C-alpha positions, 0 to 999 in steps of 0.5 A: 898635721898627721902627727897632731891627729896621732897625738890627739888620738893617743891622748884620747885612748890614754884618757879612756884607758884611765877612766875604764881601768886606771881609776879602779886601780887607783882606788884599790891602791888608796884603800891599802893605805886607808882600809874601809871600816864599818861600825854598827850599833843595834839596840831596841829600835836603833839600827845605825851604821857608819862606813868610812876609810881609815887613814893612819897618822904616820907621825904627822900632825893631823888636825890643823896641818894634814886636815886644815882647821875651818875647812870642809873635810870628807871625814876619812879617806877615799869615798865620803863617809856614810852614816845610815839610820834605819829609823828616825833619830835625834842627833844632838837634839835635832831630827834626822830622818831614816836614810843614808847620808854622807858625813862631812866635818869642819874641824876647828881647834875647839869646836867641830861642825858635823854635816849630814848631807843627802847626796853621796858623791862617788869620791870625796875630793876633786882630783884637779884640786889635789884633794884640797876641795871636797865634792860636797854640795852644801845645798843638800846638807840636811843637818848641821851641828856644832860640837866641842872637840875633846883632847885625849892624852894618848894619840890614836894612830888610825881614824876611828869612828864608833858608837859608845853607849854608857847610858847615853849613846854617842857616835865618836870620831877619834883620831890623833889626840882629838875626840868628838862625841855626837849624842844620839837618841830615838 
């Protein structure tokens, strides 16, 4: 009986040590492989920012394999990607109020669903699922869009999110040989 109590006590101490120090150590390690990036766009009344962690291709097939088709993806690595707008905007013709949102996607072969969510969870996936299940709460989606995915000729090594203004403003998600452009206007 004493041995059982000792084992349980040791397990409790190890769990507490993990949650107090080990979790932050693991986060630092994952960010070495998928560094944090921020893209901004400021023009007139528009003040936009996207913050994400950028994983690398490393010779892997990304969409359809590493990132499965037709499943919710946290759109990057580590914590969920955040999208911030200082003013109310229209995204693909639909209203998005000023604020910060978690950004989720459902990649498909030809079309992607883009999801703006009012909750920003601490981590993008559940640990117990081995990273296969996201922490997104679908009930708090505030905007859902479906957009075409474009195949680009040259693979892009690191996930990239940026803003492109060529007369029309686009928020781009680019990785491997896929580009999705989300139109934005005031």
